mmCIF file of the N, C-alpha and C atoms, coordinates in Angstrom:
data_MODEL
# 
_entry.id   MODEL 
# 
loop_
_atom_site.group_PDB 
_atom_site.id 
_atom_site.type_symbol 
_atom_site.label_atom_id 
_atom_site.label_alt_id 
_atom_site.label_comp_id 
_atom_site.label_asym_id 
_atom_site.label_entity_id 
_atom_site.label_seq_id 
_atom_site.pdbx_PDB_ins_code 
_atom_site.Cartn_x 
_atom_site.Cartn_y 
_atom_site.Cartn_z 
_atom_site.occupancy 
_atom_site.B_iso_or_equiv 
_atom_site.pdbx_formal_charge 
_atom_site.auth_seq_id 
_atom_site.auth_comp_id 
_atom_site.auth_asym_id 
_atom_site.auth_atom_id 
_atom_site.pdbx_PDB_model_num 
ATOM 1   N N  . MET A 1 1  ? 208.007 -95.516 249.913 1.00 0.00 ? 1  MET A N  1 
ATOM 2   C CA . MET A 1 1  ? 208.040 -94.840 248.640 1.00 0.00 ? 1  MET A CA 1 
ATOM 3   C C  . MET A 1 1  ? 206.917 -93.859 248.447 1.00 0.00 ? 1  MET A C  1 
ATOM 4   N N  . THR A 1 2  ? 206.044 -94.302 248.012 1.00 0.00 ? 2  THR A N  1 
ATOM 5   C CA . THR A 1 2  ? 204.951 -93.108 247.313 1.00 0.00 ? 2  THR A CA 1 
ATOM 6   C C  . THR A 1 2  ? 203.742 -93.712 247.862 1.00 0.00 ? 2  THR A C  1 
ATOM 7   N N  . ASP A 1 3  ? 202.777 -92.989 247.917 1.00 0.00 ? 3  ASP A N  1 
ATOM 8   C CA . ASP A 1 3  ? 201.063 -93.378 247.921 1.00 0.00 ? 3  ASP A CA 1 
ATOM 9   C C  . ASP A 1 3  ? 200.513 -92.096 247.570 1.00 0.00 ? 3  ASP A C  1 
ATOM 10  N N  . GLU A 1 4  ? 198.994 -92.398 248.070 1.00 0.00 ? 4  GLU A N  1 
ATOM 11  C CA . GLU A 1 4  ? 198.145 -91.338 247.487 1.00 0.00 ? 4  GLU A CA 1 
ATOM 12  C C  . GLU A 1 4  ? 198.412 -89.932 247.827 1.00 0.00 ? 4  GLU A C  1 
ATOM 13  N N  . THR A 1 5  ? 198.825 -89.568 248.777 1.00 0.00 ? 5  THR A N  1 
ATOM 14  C CA . THR A 1 5  ? 199.105 -88.327 249.259 1.00 0.00 ? 5  THR A CA 1 
ATOM 15  C C  . THR A 1 5  ? 200.673 -87.725 248.765 1.00 0.00 ? 5  THR A C  1 
ATOM 16  N N  . THR A 1 6  ? 201.362 -88.375 248.051 1.00 0.00 ? 6  THR A N  1 
ATOM 17  C CA . THR A 1 6  ? 202.571 -87.745 247.653 1.00 0.00 ? 6  THR A CA 1 
ATOM 18  C C  . THR A 1 6  ? 202.362 -86.927 246.455 1.00 0.00 ? 6  THR A C  1 
ATOM 19  N N  . ARG A 1 7  ? 203.115 -85.747 246.777 1.00 0.00 ? 7  ARG A N  1 
ATOM 20  C CA . ARG A 1 7  ? 202.519 -84.521 245.754 1.00 0.00 ? 7  ARG A CA 1 
ATOM 21  C C  . ARG A 1 7  ? 203.728 -84.738 244.588 1.00 0.00 ? 7  ARG A C  1 
ATOM 22  N N  . TRP A 1 8  ? 203.587 -84.764 243.304 1.00 0.00 ? 8  TRP A N  1 
ATOM 23  C CA . TRP A 1 8  ? 204.616 -84.706 242.148 1.00 0.00 ? 8  TRP A CA 1 
ATOM 24  C C  . TRP A 1 8  ? 204.297 -83.385 241.410 1.00 0.00 ? 8  TRP A C  1 
ATOM 25  N N  . VAL A 1 9  ? 205.724 -83.180 241.171 1.00 0.00 ? 9  VAL A N  1 
ATOM 26  C CA . VAL A 1 9  ? 206.109 -81.797 240.122 1.00 0.00 ? 9  VAL A CA 1 
ATOM 27  C C  . VAL A 1 9  ? 206.794 -82.145 238.995 1.00 0.00 ? 9  VAL A C  1 
ATOM 28  N N  . THR A 1 10 ? 206.623 -81.525 238.284 1.00 0.00 ? 10 THR A N  1 
ATOM 29  C CA . THR A 1 10 ? 207.441 -81.200 236.985 1.00 0.00 ? 10 THR A CA 1 
ATOM 30  C C  . THR A 1 10 ? 208.422 -80.203 236.940 1.00 0.00 ? 10 THR A C  1 
ATOM 31  N N  . SER A 1 11 ? 209.680 -79.936 235.929 1.00 0.00 ? 11 SER A N  1 
ATOM 32  C CA . SER A 1 11 ? 210.107 -78.860 235.737 1.00 0.00 ? 11 SER A CA 1 
ATOM 33  C C  . SER A 1 11 ? 209.400 -77.620 235.226 1.00 0.00 ? 11 SER A C  1 
ATOM 34  N N  . SER A 1 12 ? 209.625 -76.340 235.713 1.00 0.00 ? 12 SER A N  1 
ATOM 35  C CA . SER A 1 12 ? 209.026 -75.430 234.935 1.00 0.00 ? 12 SER A CA 1 
ATOM 36  C C  . SER A 1 12 ? 209.413 -75.179 233.534 1.00 0.00 ? 12 SER A C  1 
ATOM 37  N N  . TYR A 1 13 ? 210.274 -75.823 233.249 1.00 0.00 ? 13 TYR A N  1 
ATOM 38  C CA . TYR A 1 13 ? 210.652 -75.967 231.666 1.00 0.00 ? 13 TYR A CA 1 
ATOM 39  C C  . TYR A 1 13 ? 209.836 -76.741 230.934 1.00 0.00 ? 13 TYR A C  1 
ATOM 40  N N  . SER A 1 14 ? 208.983 -77.512 231.631 1.00 0.00 ? 14 SER A N  1 
ATOM 41  C CA . SER A 1 14 ? 208.309 -78.723 231.031 1.00 0.00 ? 14 SER A CA 1 
ATOM 42  C C  . SER A 1 14 ? 207.274 -78.173 229.947 1.00 0.00 ? 14 SER A C  1 
ATOM 43  N N  . GLN A 1 15 ? 206.599 -76.973 230.552 1.00 0.00 ? 15 GLN A N  1 
ATOM 44  C CA . GLN A 1 15 ? 205.338 -76.439 229.576 1.00 0.00 ? 15 GLN A CA 1 
ATOM 45  C C  . GLN A 1 15 ? 204.185 -76.930 229.589 1.00 0.00 ? 15 GLN A C  1 
ATOM 46  N N  . ASN A 1 16 ? 204.014 -77.854 230.238 1.00 0.00 ? 16 ASN A N  1 
ATOM 47  C CA . ASN A 1 16 ? 202.878 -78.545 230.515 1.00 0.00 ? 16 ASN A CA 1 
ATOM 48  C C  . ASN A 1 16 ? 202.548 -79.369 228.919 1.00 0.00 ? 16 ASN A C  1 
ATOM 49  N N  . GLY A 1 17 ? 203.631 -79.970 228.590 1.00 0.00 ? 17 GLY A N  1 
ATOM 50  C CA . GLY A 1 17 ? 203.188 -80.761 227.429 1.00 0.00 ? 17 GLY A CA 1 
ATOM 51  C C  . GLY A 1 17 ? 203.069 -81.972 227.427 1.00 0.00 ? 17 GLY A C  1 
ATOM 52  N N  . GLY A 1 18 ? 203.036 -82.314 228.592 1.00 0.00 ? 18 GLY A N  1 
ATOM 53  C CA . GLY A 1 18 ? 202.508 -83.922 229.089 1.00 0.00 ? 18 GLY A CA 1 
ATOM 54  C C  . GLY A 1 18 ? 203.351 -85.027 228.741 1.00 0.00 ? 18 GLY A C  1 
ATOM 55  N N  . GLN A 1 19 ? 205.048 -84.649 228.445 1.00 0.00 ? 19 GLN A N  1 
ATOM 56  C CA . GLN A 1 19 ? 205.435 -85.825 227.988 1.00 0.00 ? 19 GLN A CA 1 
ATOM 57  C C  . GLN A 1 19 ? 206.994 -85.492 229.310 1.00 0.00 ? 19 GLN A C  1 
ATOM 58  N N  . CYS A 1 20 ? 206.509 -85.648 230.384 1.00 0.00 ? 20 CYS A N  1 
ATOM 59  C CA . CYS A 1 20 ? 207.374 -84.927 231.520 1.00 0.00 ? 20 CYS A CA 1 
ATOM 60  C C  . CYS A 1 20 ? 207.950 -86.263 232.528 1.00 0.00 ? 20 CYS A C  1 
ATOM 61  N N  . VAL A 1 21 ? 208.730 -85.790 232.942 1.00 0.00 ? 21 VAL A N  1 
ATOM 62  C CA . VAL A 1 21 ? 209.349 -86.463 234.393 1.00 0.00 ? 21 VAL A CA 1 
ATOM 63  C C  . VAL A 1 21 ? 208.946 -85.784 235.416 1.00 0.00 ? 21 VAL A C  1 
ATOM 64  N N  . GLU A 1 22 ? 208.159 -86.829 236.185 1.00 0.00 ? 22 GLU A N  1 
ATOM 65  C CA . GLU A 1 22 ? 207.765 -86.175 237.685 1.00 0.00 ? 22 GLU A CA 1 
ATOM 66  C C  . GLU A 1 22 ? 208.610 -86.695 238.571 1.00 0.00 ? 22 GLU A C  1 
ATOM 67  N N  . VAL A 1 23 ? 208.883 -85.567 239.854 1.00 0.00 ? 23 VAL A N  1 
ATOM 68  C CA . VAL A 1 23 ? 209.806 -86.096 241.025 1.00 0.00 ? 23 VAL A CA 1 
ATOM 69  C C  . VAL A 1 23 ? 209.045 -85.827 242.154 1.00 0.00 ? 23 VAL A C  1 
ATOM 70  N N  . ALA A 1 24 ? 208.552 -86.757 242.740 1.00 0.00 ? 24 ALA A N  1 
ATOM 71  C CA . ALA A 1 24 ? 207.876 -86.400 244.119 1.00 0.00 ? 24 ALA A CA 1 
ATOM 72  C C  . ALA A 1 24 ? 208.496 -85.522 245.111 1.00 0.00 ? 24 ALA A C  1 
ATOM 73  N N  . VAL A 1 25 ? 207.528 -84.669 245.740 1.00 0.00 ? 25 VAL A N  1 
ATOM 74  C CA . VAL A 1 25 ? 208.366 -83.957 246.594 1.00 0.00 ? 25 VAL A CA 1 
ATOM 75  C C  . VAL A 1 25 ? 208.248 -84.313 248.135 1.00 0.00 ? 25 VAL A C  1 
ATOM 76  N N  . PRO A 1 26 ? 209.289 -84.397 248.811 1.00 0.00 ? 26 PRO A N  1 
ATOM 77  C CA . PRO A 1 26 ? 209.424 -85.100 250.080 1.00 0.00 ? 26 PRO A CA 1 
ATOM 78  C C  . PRO A 1 26 ? 208.927 -84.580 251.084 1.00 0.00 ? 26 PRO A C  1 
ATOM 79  N N  . THR A 1 27 ? 207.801 -85.797 251.601 1.00 0.00 ? 27 THR A N  1 
ATOM 80  C CA . THR A 1 27 ? 207.376 -85.370 252.880 1.00 0.00 ? 27 THR A CA 1 
ATOM 81  C C  . THR A 1 27 ? 207.817 -86.442 254.081 1.00 0.00 ? 27 THR A C  1 
ATOM 82  N N  . GLY A 1 28 ? 208.606 -85.766 255.080 1.00 0.00 ? 28 GLY A N  1 
ATOM 83  C CA . GLY A 1 28 ? 209.321 -86.772 255.837 1.00 0.00 ? 28 GLY A CA 1 
ATOM 84  C C  . GLY A 1 28 ? 210.642 -86.802 255.507 1.00 0.00 ? 28 GLY A C  1 
ATOM 85  N N  . ARG A 1 29 ? 210.959 -87.635 256.437 1.00 0.00 ? 29 ARG A N  1 
ATOM 86  C CA . ARG A 1 29 ? 212.489 -88.251 255.934 1.00 0.00 ? 29 ARG A CA 1 
ATOM 87  C C  . ARG A 1 29 ? 212.786 -88.656 254.473 1.00 0.00 ? 29 ARG A C  1 
ATOM 88  N N  . LEU A 1 30 ? 213.462 -88.275 253.677 1.00 0.00 ? 30 LEU A N  1 
ATOM 89  C CA . LEU A 1 30 ? 213.975 -88.306 252.372 1.00 0.00 ? 30 LEU A CA 1 
ATOM 90  C C  . LEU A 1 30 ? 215.102 -89.054 252.528 1.00 0.00 ? 30 LEU A C  1 
ATOM 91  N N  . ASP A 1 31 ? 215.028 -90.367 251.891 1.00 0.00 ? 31 ASP A N  1 
ATOM 92  C CA . ASP A 1 31 ? 216.296 -91.144 251.605 1.00 0.00 ? 31 ASP A CA 1 
ATOM 93  C C  . ASP A 1 31 ? 216.470 -91.536 250.041 1.00 0.00 ? 31 ASP A C  1 
ATOM 94  N N  . THR A 1 32 ? 215.313 -91.466 249.491 1.00 0.00 ? 32 THR A N  1 
ATOM 95  C CA . THR A 1 32 ? 215.372 -92.042 247.815 1.00 0.00 ? 32 THR A CA 1 
ATOM 96  C C  . THR A 1 32 ? 214.774 -90.972 247.258 1.00 0.00 ? 32 THR A C  1 
ATOM 97  N N  . VAL A 1 33 ? 214.698 -90.742 245.981 1.00 0.00 ? 33 VAL A N  1 
ATOM 98  C CA . VAL A 1 33 ? 213.945 -89.699 245.220 1.00 0.00 ? 33 VAL A CA 1 
ATOM 99  C C  . VAL A 1 33 ? 213.411 -90.408 244.211 1.00 0.00 ? 33 VAL A C  1 
ATOM 100 N N  . PRO A 1 34 ? 211.822 -90.535 244.306 1.00 0.00 ? 34 PRO A N  1 
ATOM 101 C CA . PRO A 1 34 ? 210.917 -91.217 243.200 1.00 0.00 ? 34 PRO A CA 1 
ATOM 102 C C  . PRO A 1 34 ? 210.826 -90.169 242.206 1.00 0.00 ? 34 PRO A C  1 
ATOM 103 N N  . VAL A 1 35 ? 210.916 -90.666 240.975 1.00 0.00 ? 35 VAL A N  1 
ATOM 104 C CA . VAL A 1 35 ? 210.680 -90.420 239.816 1.00 0.00 ? 35 VAL A CA 1 
ATOM 105 C C  . VAL A 1 35 ? 209.709 -91.041 238.730 1.00 0.00 ? 35 VAL A C  1 
ATOM 106 N N  . ARG A 1 36 ? 208.880 -90.648 238.251 1.00 0.00 ? 36 ARG A N  1 
ATOM 107 C CA . ARG A 1 36 ? 208.056 -91.309 237.353 1.00 0.00 ? 36 ARG A CA 1 
ATOM 108 C C  . ARG A 1 36 ? 207.637 -90.334 236.039 1.00 0.00 ? 36 ARG A C  1 
ATOM 109 N N  . ASP A 1 37 ? 206.958 -90.982 235.143 1.00 0.00 ? 37 ASP A N  1 
ATOM 110 C CA . ASP A 1 37 ? 206.755 -90.811 233.763 1.00 0.00 ? 37 ASP A CA 1 
ATOM 111 C C  . ASP A 1 37 ? 205.298 -90.140 233.810 1.00 0.00 ? 37 ASP A C  1 
ATOM 112 N N  . SER A 1 38 ? 205.298 -88.741 233.628 1.00 0.00 ? 38 SER A N  1 
ATOM 113 C CA . SER A 1 38 ? 203.816 -88.124 233.757 1.00 0.00 ? 38 SER A CA 1 
ATOM 114 C C  . SER A 1 38 ? 202.659 -88.627 232.650 1.00 0.00 ? 38 SER A C  1 
ATOM 115 N N  . LYS A 1 39 ? 202.982 -89.395 231.551 1.00 0.00 ? 39 LYS A N  1 
ATOM 116 C CA . LYS A 1 39 ? 202.020 -90.200 230.817 1.00 0.00 ? 39 LYS A CA 1 
ATOM 117 C C  . LYS A 1 39 ? 201.567 -91.597 231.568 1.00 0.00 ? 39 LYS A C  1 
ATOM 118 N N  . ASP A 1 40 ? 202.111 -91.694 232.640 1.00 0.00 ? 40 ASP A N  1 
ATOM 119 C CA . ASP A 1 40 ? 202.164 -93.045 233.288 1.00 0.00 ? 40 ASP A CA 1 
ATOM 120 C C  . ASP A 1 40 ? 201.891 -92.794 234.930 1.00 0.00 ? 40 ASP A C  1 
ATOM 121 N N  . PRO A 1 41 ? 200.953 -91.634 235.081 1.00 0.00 ? 41 PRO A N  1 
ATOM 122 C CA . PRO A 1 41 ? 201.044 -91.732 236.783 1.00 0.00 ? 41 PRO A CA 1 
ATOM 123 C C  . PRO A 1 41 ? 200.857 -92.825 237.738 1.00 0.00 ? 41 PRO A C  1 
ATOM 124 N N  . ASP A 1 42 ? 199.902 -93.892 237.117 1.00 0.00 ? 42 ASP A N  1 
ATOM 125 C CA . ASP A 1 42 ? 199.733 -95.325 237.931 1.00 0.00 ? 42 ASP A CA 1 
ATOM 126 C C  . ASP A 1 42 ? 200.805 -96.169 237.677 1.00 0.00 ? 42 ASP A C  1 
ATOM 127 N N  . GLY A 1 43 ? 201.800 -95.720 237.093 1.00 0.00 ? 43 GLY A N  1 
ATOM 128 C CA . GLY A 1 43 ? 202.793 -97.010 236.796 1.00 0.00 ? 43 GLY A CA 1 
ATOM 129 C C  . GLY A 1 43 ? 203.911 -96.902 237.290 1.00 0.00 ? 43 GLY A C  1 
ATOM 130 N N  . PRO A 1 44 ? 204.951 -97.493 237.330 1.00 0.00 ? 44 PRO A N  1 
ATOM 131 C CA . PRO A 1 44 ? 206.213 -97.718 238.373 1.00 0.00 ? 44 PRO A CA 1 
ATOM 132 C C  . PRO A 1 44 ? 206.525 -96.479 238.402 1.00 0.00 ? 44 PRO A C  1 
ATOM 133 N N  . ALA A 1 45 ? 207.532 -96.433 239.709 1.00 0.00 ? 45 ALA A N  1 
ATOM 134 C CA . ALA A 1 45 ? 208.476 -95.163 239.866 1.00 0.00 ? 45 ALA A CA 1 
ATOM 135 C C  . ALA A 1 45 ? 209.766 -95.404 239.892 1.00 0.00 ? 45 ALA A C  1 
ATOM 136 N N  . LEU A 1 46 ? 210.765 -94.930 239.300 1.00 0.00 ? 46 LEU A N  1 
ATOM 137 C CA . LEU A 1 46 ? 211.891 -95.165 239.759 1.00 0.00 ? 46 LEU A CA 1 
ATOM 138 C C  . LEU A 1 46 ? 212.883 -94.351 240.836 1.00 0.00 ? 46 LEU A C  1 
ATOM 139 N N  . THR A 1 47 ? 213.530 -94.973 241.804 1.00 0.00 ? 47 THR A N  1 
ATOM 140 C CA . THR A 1 47 ? 213.852 -94.228 242.790 1.00 0.00 ? 47 THR A CA 1 
ATOM 141 C C  . THR A 1 47 ? 215.373 -94.194 242.751 1.00 0.00 ? 47 THR A C  1 
ATOM 142 N N  . PHE A 1 48 ? 215.842 -93.187 243.405 1.00 0.00 ? 48 PHE A N  1 
ATOM 143 C CA . PHE A 1 48 ? 217.316 -92.857 243.177 1.00 0.00 ? 48 PHE A CA 1 
ATOM 144 C C  . PHE A 1 48 ? 218.016 -92.786 244.506 1.00 0.00 ? 48 PHE A C  1 
ATOM 145 N N  . SER A 1 49 ? 219.063 -92.717 244.679 1.00 0.00 ? 49 SER A N  1 
ATOM 146 C CA . SER A 1 49 ? 219.952 -92.493 246.040 1.00 0.00 ? 49 SER A CA 1 
ATOM 147 C C  . SER A 1 49 ? 219.685 -90.774 245.980 1.00 0.00 ? 49 SER A C  1 
ATOM 148 N N  . LEU A 1 50 ? 219.841 -90.218 247.144 1.00 0.00 ? 50 LEU A N  1 
ATOM 149 C CA . LEU A 1 50 ? 220.108 -88.579 247.538 1.00 0.00 ? 50 LEU A CA 1 
ATOM 150 C C  . LEU A 1 50 ? 221.325 -88.426 246.595 1.00 0.00 ? 50 LEU A C  1 
ATOM 151 N N  . ALA A 1 51 ? 222.176 -89.373 246.732 1.00 0.00 ? 51 ALA A N  1 
ATOM 152 C CA . ALA A 1 51 ? 223.528 -88.801 246.060 1.00 0.00 ? 51 ALA A CA 1 
ATOM 153 C C  . ALA A 1 51 ? 223.432 -88.573 244.574 1.00 0.00 ? 51 ALA A C  1 
ATOM 154 N N  . ALA A 1 52 ? 223.177 -90.116 244.168 1.00 0.00 ? 52 ALA A N  1 
ATOM 155 C CA . ALA A 1 52 ? 222.691 -90.169 242.545 1.00 0.00 ? 52 ALA A CA 1 
ATOM 156 C C  . ALA A 1 52 ? 221.786 -88.997 241.952 1.00 0.00 ? 52 ALA A C  1 
ATOM 157 N N  . TRP A 1 53 ? 220.636 -88.686 242.708 1.00 0.00 ? 53 TRP A N  1 
ATOM 158 C CA . TRP A 1 53 ? 219.762 -87.239 242.246 1.00 0.00 ? 53 TRP A CA 1 
ATOM 159 C C  . TRP A 1 53 ? 220.590 -86.382 241.929 1.00 0.00 ? 53 TRP A C  1 
ATOM 160 N N  . ALA A 1 54 ? 221.205 -86.082 243.222 1.00 0.00 ? 54 ALA A N  1 
ATOM 161 C CA . ALA A 1 54 ? 222.168 -84.683 243.284 1.00 0.00 ? 54 ALA A CA 1 
ATOM 162 C C  . ALA A 1 54 ? 222.878 -84.544 242.367 1.00 0.00 ? 54 ALA A C  1 
ATOM 163 N N  . ALA A 1 55 ? 223.987 -85.612 241.681 1.00 0.00 ? 55 ALA A N  1 
ATOM 164 C CA . ALA A 1 55 ? 224.621 -85.646 240.992 1.00 0.00 ? 55 ALA A CA 1 
ATOM 165 C C  . ALA A 1 55 ? 224.201 -85.577 239.641 1.00 0.00 ? 55 ALA A C  1 
ATOM 166 N N  . PHE A 1 56 ? 222.862 -86.052 239.121 1.00 0.00 ? 56 PHE A N  1 
ATOM 167 C CA . PHE A 1 56 ? 222.099 -85.908 237.921 1.00 0.00 ? 56 PHE A CA 1 
ATOM 168 C C  . PHE A 1 56 ? 221.793 -84.257 238.037 1.00 0.00 ? 56 PHE A C  1 
ATOM 169 N N  . VAL A 1 57 ? 221.441 -83.677 238.871 1.00 0.00 ? 57 VAL A N  1 
ATOM 170 C CA . VAL A 1 57 ? 220.780 -82.321 238.961 1.00 0.00 ? 57 VAL A CA 1 
ATOM 171 C C  . VAL A 1 57 ? 221.834 -81.513 238.644 1.00 0.00 ? 57 VAL A C  1 
ATOM 172 N N  . SER A 1 58 ? 223.154 -81.738 239.161 1.00 0.00 ? 58 SER A N  1 
ATOM 173 C CA . SER A 1 58 ? 224.294 -81.124 239.374 1.00 0.00 ? 58 SER A CA 1 
ATOM 174 C C  . SER A 1 58 ? 224.857 -81.035 237.587 1.00 0.00 ? 58 SER A C  1 
ATOM 175 N N  . GLY A 1 59 ? 224.480 -82.153 237.174 1.00 0.00 ? 59 GLY A N  1 
ATOM 176 C CA . GLY A 1 59 ? 225.160 -82.643 235.761 1.00 0.00 ? 59 GLY A CA 1 
ATOM 177 C C  . GLY A 1 59 ? 224.384 -81.361 234.707 1.00 0.00 ? 59 GLY A C  1 
ATOM 178 N N  . VAL A 1 60 ? 223.068 -81.469 234.998 1.00 0.00 ? 60 VAL A N  1 
ATOM 179 C CA . VAL A 1 60 ? 221.861 -80.970 234.217 1.00 0.00 ? 60 VAL A CA 1 
ATOM 180 C C  . VAL A 1 60 ? 222.279 -79.473 234.602 1.00 0.00 ? 60 VAL A C  1 
ATOM 181 N N  . ARG A 1 61 ? 222.468 -78.726 235.573 1.00 0.00 ? 61 ARG A N  1 
ATOM 182 C CA . ARG A 1 61 ? 222.694 -77.574 235.664 1.00 0.00 ? 61 ARG A CA 1 
ATOM 183 C C  . ARG A 1 61 ? 224.113 -77.148 234.952 1.00 0.00 ? 61 ARG A C  1 
ATOM 184 N N  . ASN A 1 62 ? 224.887 -77.937 235.256 1.00 0.00 ? 62 ASN A N  1 
ATOM 185 C CA . ASN A 1 62 ? 226.421 -77.693 234.503 1.00 0.00 ? 62 ASN A CA 1 
ATOM 186 C C  . ASN A 1 62 ? 226.375 -77.591 233.097 1.00 0.00 ? 62 ASN A C  1 
ATOM 187 N N  . GLY A 1 63 ? 225.318 -78.467 232.564 1.00 0.00 ? 63 GLY A N  1 
ATOM 188 C CA . GLY A 1 63 ? 225.394 -78.593 231.111 1.00 0.00 ? 63 GLY A CA 1 
ATOM 189 C C  . GLY A 1 63 ? 226.219 -79.708 230.527 1.00 0.00 ? 63 GLY A C  1 
ATOM 190 N N  . ASP A 1 64 ? 226.186 -80.870 231.643 1.00 0.00 ? 64 ASP A N  1 
ATOM 191 C CA . ASP A 1 64 ? 226.941 -82.116 231.039 1.00 0.00 ? 64 ASP A CA 1 
ATOM 192 C C  . ASP A 1 64 ? 226.037 -82.721 230.009 1.00 0.00 ? 64 ASP A C  1 
ATOM 193 N N  . PHE A 1 65 ? 224.809 -82.471 229.944 1.00 0.00 ? 65 PHE A N  1 
ATOM 194 C CA . PHE A 1 65 ? 223.941 -83.413 229.073 1.00 0.00 ? 65 PHE A CA 1 
ATOM 195 C C  . PHE A 1 65 ? 223.239 -82.647 228.164 1.00 0.00 ? 65 PHE A C  1 
ATOM 196 N N  . PRO A 1 66 ? 224.159 -82.713 226.882 1.00 0.00 ? 66 PRO A N  1 
ATOM 197 C CA . PRO A 1 66 ? 223.732 -81.353 225.935 1.00 0.00 ? 66 PRO A CA 1 
ATOM 198 C C  . PRO A 1 66 ? 222.034 -81.779 225.603 1.00 0.00 ? 66 PRO A C  1 
ATOM 199 N N  . GLY A 1 67 ? 221.270 -81.069 225.186 1.00 0.00 ? 67 GLY A N  1 
ATOM 200 C CA . GLY A 1 67 ? 219.783 -81.248 225.071 1.00 0.00 ? 67 GLY A CA 1 
ATOM 201 C C  . GLY A 1 67 ? 218.870 -81.261 225.949 1.00 0.00 ? 67 GLY A C  1 
ATOM 202 N N  . VAL A 1 68 ? 219.436 -81.439 227.416 1.00 0.00 ? 68 VAL A N  1 
ATOM 203 C CA . VAL A 1 68 ? 218.048 -81.848 228.566 1.00 0.00 ? 68 VAL A CA 1 
ATOM 204 C C  . VAL A 1 68 ? 218.210 -80.694 228.954 1.00 0.00 ? 68 VAL A C  1 
# 
């Protein structure tokens, strides 16, 4: 899953507001996508399958989620 060497990133649209979703940058084989709350970096991470994450990102890009 994730460890101390995992690099987390936020969207360039987040403007460093501190209320962001962070996504782990893959290191090695990627079969899930870890996501966490930037306000709680030591808290749990949700993990999504590659297919689920790709569908979410596609939906955001296509405007399927107004306000996101």
